[in-house]
N, C-alpha and C positions, 0 to 999 in steps of 0.2 A: 429822399432822393439823393441827397449828399452823402449819406451813409453808403448807399448802394454804389455810387460813383468811386468813393474811397476804397470800397471793398474790391471792386473790379480792378483798379489800378493796382491795388496792393497784390492781388492775385496774379496780374500780369508781371510785376516787378519780381515777386517770388518765383514765379515760373521761369523767368530769364535767368535769374541767379542759379536756380536749380540746373537749368540747361547748361550755363556756363561752368558751373563746379563739375557737372558729369563730364563735360568736354575737357576741362582743365586735366581730369585723370589722364588723358591720352598725351598730353604735352610732356615731352622729355625723349630720351633715348631708350630704345628697346631692342633686346637681342633675342633672336630665335633661340627655343630652348629644346635642344634635341631630344633629352630624356623624357620629358612630358610629352612632346608631340609623337615620339615612337610608341610610348605607352598608350596613347589615344589610338594611333594607327594600328598597333598589334591587337588592340581589342576590337577591331572592326572586321568583319568576316568579309566585307565587300571589296577588300583590296586584293587585287590579284597578286600571285606569286612573283610575277615578273616585276610589277611595280614595287612590291614590298622589297624585294632584292635590292632594287635601284636606291630607293629612298632610305633604306637602313645603311647604305655605304656613304656615311659622311656627307649627306645632303642637308640635314637640317642642322641648326646651330651656328650657321655661318652668317646669315643676314641680320644687319642692324638697320633698324628704322628710327628715324628721327622726326618727331612731331613737333612743329612750332604752331604758333596761332592759326595761320591760314596756309601752311605750306609743309611739306614732307619731303623726305629724302631716303632712299634705300641703298645701302652699300653692302657688297659682299668683296671684301679684300682678297679672299681665297681665288675668286673668279675675275678679278679687276672689273667689278661691275658697280657703277654708281649713276643713279638716275638723275643726280643733281636735284635741286629743289624744285618741286612741283606743286602747283596750286591745289587745294582741296577745300570742300565745304562741308559742314555738318548738315546732314539732311534730316536726321532725327536724334533725339536723345530721350529714351525710354528707360524705365527701370529694367535694368539688366543689360542694356546694349546701347551702343552708339553707332549709327550709320552715317559714313562719310561718302561723298562722291568726289573721285580724283579727276585728274586732268584726263582729257579725251586721248585715247591712244589708237593704234590701228583697229582695235576692235570696238571703239566707240567710247562712250562715258563708262566710267568704271564705279560701280557702288560696292562698298565694303561694310559688312557688319562686324563690329568689334564687341566682344563680350568681356567686360572686366572680370578679373579673378585674382583679387588680392593685389599682390605685387606683380601680377602678370595680366596678360589678356590672351584671348584666343579668337582665332577666326576659323570658320568651317571651310575645309578643303572641299570644294563643291563637287568634283569627280567622284570621290570616295567617302565623303561625309564624315571625315574625322577631324579633330581639332589640331591646328597648328598653334602652338602656344609661343609667346614673346614675353620675356620678363624684363623689368626695369633695370637699366644699367645704372649703377650707383656712382 
């Protein structure tokens, strides 16, 4: 019985460590990567020509996202945009993705799924289903 209890506790602790290490991947400063995002967008036939023209014109590559342990901030100096620090919580950490829930906005609670990709991560742009990439700022 003791062996089973020790095994269960060990599994819980290791699971928490795994979740924390996966989440720690996200911590830091990330910048939108225009080249990688446009390659993903241009490989997607579902993007309308009007949207493609708009998005190719210096839209990506401007946003900087900073993630701390329980808060994040998004800044776009070009457009003088700064969310200030907002709370978020990790909803799920699975092999291949991290799901976070941000502060409520006018649309309600927001959940975002982040897919690690080496020194970058991507999120799916829901309307057109292409990847928007962010890469670690060194």
